[in-house]
N, C-alpha and C positions, 0 to 999 in steps of 0.2 A: 556535405554531410548529410545523410538521410535522417530523417526524423521518425521515431516511433511512436507511437499514440497510445495511451494506458489509459483504461476505465480507472476514474478515481472517485472516493468519496471523501467528502469532507465531512467530520463527527466531531461531537463533543463528547466526552467520554469522562463523566465526573470532572467536570469544568477543566478539562486538559482538552486543547484541540490538537487533533489529528488528522493526517493526509493519509487516507487508505489507497495504495496504489496495487492495482491488479495486475500479476504477470502470466497466468493461465500457465502453468509448467515450466517457464522458464526459472534458471538458476539466479535465486536473488541476489548471493553474494557479488557476482560480477558487476550489477546493476544498481546496488544500493547507493552507490555513493553519488552515481550519476542521476539517479533519481532525485536524490536529496537535494542535490545542485539545481537539478532543474525547476522543482518546486519552489524553492527560494527566489531563483529567475522570474516564475511565473507569477511572484505574488502570493502564494500558498502560505498560510503560517499554520504553524503547528508540527509536531513531531511525523515524521514520515514512517510509515509501516507499508512495508511489502507482503502481500499475501498471495498464496496460489494453492490450488488443489491437490494433494497426492495421489497417486493411484487408487488409493482407498475412498477418497472424495474428501480428506480430512483437512481442514484448515494448516497449513505450515506459513511460517511468517518468519519476518525479520524486522524486530522492533526493538526499542530501549529495554531494558531488563524490566523497569517499574510496568511495563505494559504486558509482559508474559500471561500473567494469570486469567486477563482479560481474553487476549487471544488462543489462548488454551481451551476455553469453553465455548466461543462464542462460534458456530456454524458459517462455514463459507458463503452459502446461500442467503444466509441472514445479513451480513456483509456486501453480498454482491444486490442487494435490495435498496443499500442506502448509496448507490453510485449516482452522482449528481455532477460531474465534469470530467474533463479527459486531462492528461498531461500529456506534452509533447516533449521528448527527449531524445538526445542525439545519442543514443545508445544501440 
């Protein structure tokens, strides 16, 4: 099975550990479960959030409801500046 590598940022947002996975124009819904499983198997702690830019450069995301307010206002480039590792996923 082929592994895909995703840029990832481990962040602490208001005392909540978050694993931000960058998809770069991929539809997140199909991958979200696999990303969550891969993050857990890799020993990453925190909520997994998938992000990607839309055609207008706006941040699109798949995240738990309680994190929506944050991800609605943060810029995609601001998030990318926090990349500090990669996540391998069989997806």
